[in-house]
N, C-alpha and C positions, 0 to 999 in steps of 0.2 A: 502493500500502499502506500502510494506516493502520500505527505503531510505536507502543507503547508501551511509556516505562521504569521502570520500577519505581528510584527512592529513597527508600532506607530502609534505617536501624540495626538490620535485623532483630529477633530475639529478642536480650534484652540477655547472656541465659547461653547465646548457642548452639544454641538447644533443636534439634533438624533439626525433630521433629515440631512446635511452635509456627511451627519457618520455610514449613513445609510447608502450614501452614494459611493463614499471613498471601501465599506464593506463589498459592494458592486463592483466595481472596480479592480480589486483584491481577488474576488472570484472569479472575475473574467481571465485574468494572469495569468493564477495558480492553476485555472483551468486548464489555460491552452499550453502550461506547462507538464501537465499529467498529472496534480494533484485530484485527489479523490474525495479529500476533507481539508475544509480551511477554518483554519482557530484562528478566531481572535480574543483581542485582552478581555479583562476584569471592564465591568462596566464599560465596553464600548459602545453603545450604540448613545449614552448622555455627559458622557465623563464620569467620572470618580469623586475627585477632591472638590466637590461642587457646591456643598453645604444643603443644609436640610430642607432650605426653601425649592431651590430652584430641582432638587431632586423631589418633589412632593409635584412640583411641576411638569415631569419628564418620565416617571412612574405609569405605566400602563400594565392592565391585567395580562395575563401569557397570552392572549388570543388576543391581544391591539395590534393597532394599525403596525406599528413598527416590526412586530411580530410576523402581521401577513407581509408586508414588503420584504422581511428577511425570506421568508419562505420562496419568495414569487423569485427572489436574483437566485437562489439554491437552482430555482428550476431550469431558469433561463440561461444559466451557464452549464447545470448538468453538475453541481457538484456539492458536498455535504459540505455546511456550515455548523457551525459553534459559537456563537457570542455571548460575551457580557452583557448584561443589563436590570434596570430596577424593575422590578414585579411588585405590583399593588396587589395584594393576598385577597382574597372575599372576604378577609375579617378586617381589610383597612389595612393593615401592618405593608410595610414594603418591605422588599426583600432583595439584597444581593443575588442576587441569581445569573443563573446561562441557561441555554437551551442549545441543545442537537437537531439537526435536522438534517434528512438522506437531502439526494440530488434529484426528488422528486417532489420535495419542500415536506415530508412529511414530519412530523413532530417525532422523533426518538426516543428524548430523556428531557426531563425539565427538573436542575437541582438551584436550591439554594444553601448560601456559603450556613458552614454548620460550625468553624470555630469565626468567631468575631474580633479583628484587630483594634485592638484597645479602643478609645475613645473616639475615634476616625471613624471603625465601624460603627459600635456599639452608639451614639447618637445620630443614625441617619437609619439603621436597621433595625431590623428584627433577625434574629440567629432560627435556621434551618432547622428541621429535626428528624432526616433522611439520609442513608450513607448505603449505597451496596446496588443502585439499579444498574442495568446493565442494555446496554445495545448494539449489536454488529452493523456493520461498515465495512463495505471493503475484503470484508474475509474476517476480519477482528473484533471480539467483541472488548467494547470500552465502558467505561467508566465518566464521571466528571466531579471533580474539586475547585472549589476557587484561593489562590491564594495562599491563604495563610494557614487552607487548612491541611495542603500539604506539608505543610511542616509537622505535622501529628502524626505519629506513624499506623497510628491505629484507624486513624481513615483511609490511608493508604491501603493497608492490609485488609481492609472490611471489603474495599473492590479485589483484591487478589484476590479472596476467597471463595467473590462470587462472581469468579472466573473471567476477569477481564484480561486482560490482553495490553492493555494502551490505557493511560489514566492521560486526561484530556486534562489542564491549569490555565484559565484562562485567570492573569493575576496582573496588580498594578503594584510591583515593589519598586522603591524609593532605593536612593544613597540611605544608609552606606552600609545595605546588608547583604552582600557580594555570595556571602557563602551560599545563598537558599541555592542560586543556579551553579554555583560551583562546588559543594557539596552534599544540601539537600538533595535535589534531585537526582542526581545518579545514586545514590543512595538509595533512595526508595527502588529504584528501577532493578537495584542489586539484589539487595532483601526482598523484594516479592516476582522478582523474574517478569519483568513486565516490562514495555516505553512508557517513561512519560514525558508528556510534549507539556509544555513551559512558557508560554506566549506573553511578554512583557508588554505594559509603555514605554517611551522614552519621552522625551522633555521635560518640560515643568507645568506644572500646575498648581497654582497658589506656589505654598510652603513646599510641593515634596518635587522632588528629583528623581525621575526614573532611570532606573537603570540599563534599561535596554535587561541585554544580557538573555533573550530568550535562549532554552536550547532543551535538546531532547536529551534523558537521559536512556541509556541500553542496558538489557539486564545484564550485561557485563560489569557492571558497576563505571561503564565511560561514558564520558559524551559523543552520540552520534555527531552532533552539533548544537555549536554556543556562538550566538552573535555576541555582536558588538554595541553598538549605542547608536548604530544607522537605522532613517525608518524604512524599511519595505518588507521585501519575502525572504523568510528563511522557511527551505527546502528538507526533506527527509525522510528519505527511503526506509522505509521498516518491514524486514525479514522472517516470515514465518517461520523460516527453517532454522534462522537464528535462533529466535525466541524458542523454539525447541530444542534445539542443542543445548541452552542454558541452559533450561529446564531439568534437560538428560544429565547435563555436569554439575549441579548442584540440587541440594535439598533443604532450604528454606524452609518453604512451603509443608514439603514431607515431612522434615525432620520437627517439627512445633511436639510442644507440648502444652498444648492449650490448657491442662489441668491444673498448674503451677503459677497460672495469669489471672486468675481470682482477683488479688490484688489492683489491679490495671484499669481495669472495670470496676471497681470499688467506689462508694464516694467519698 
């Protein structure tokens, strides 16, 4: 499977229409380069560090106009899309969410960020409460996490145990936290014997300077790709044969001792 990641600042005003145009242009370019799936950053459609008032104005229901437009883009360009957006739930709460649609525009996964990052997240979002949903795209089983979620081993392990071959992680990671791309992402891939794709923002938004460094960790614990700070598309070819070989060589999942891990999930 060929994966494309969009590393971008997005529209500097966080305009959803402008960001959908950017998504469409990236989808066209990615599809022309043979990609099966395009992964965009966290809160891509609206901007991330935008404050509660702007968030309230831009949040939509999961089947709102922006979602319908994104589905049209997937169908038009024949490529699966995963992107971050602010979701207004039926309870009135706003969630930091991500959605995966296939190349026909059909919704395959919707995920709400479960681990909120400090006051930046907690002042704007409610936390999601679901892990482990899996969908298959282009022959690989995949699940979603968002940014800070990948820094919790249990979240990635839940997806691995559900059968994931790939974890998609839209993110908005800022300086100085280079260790996530350099260390955490390949470590999660290694310990769970899967691929981890981490698509970050670049540029400045409010007081935040985003790192870039979008990357794919492979099940050997190395980087398949690691970007710099440039705006653009990053491609990676994910090989099911390499995945199978890593799983044959390594027993991280088969050798677990879950009967010993009770304290890890105790309050």
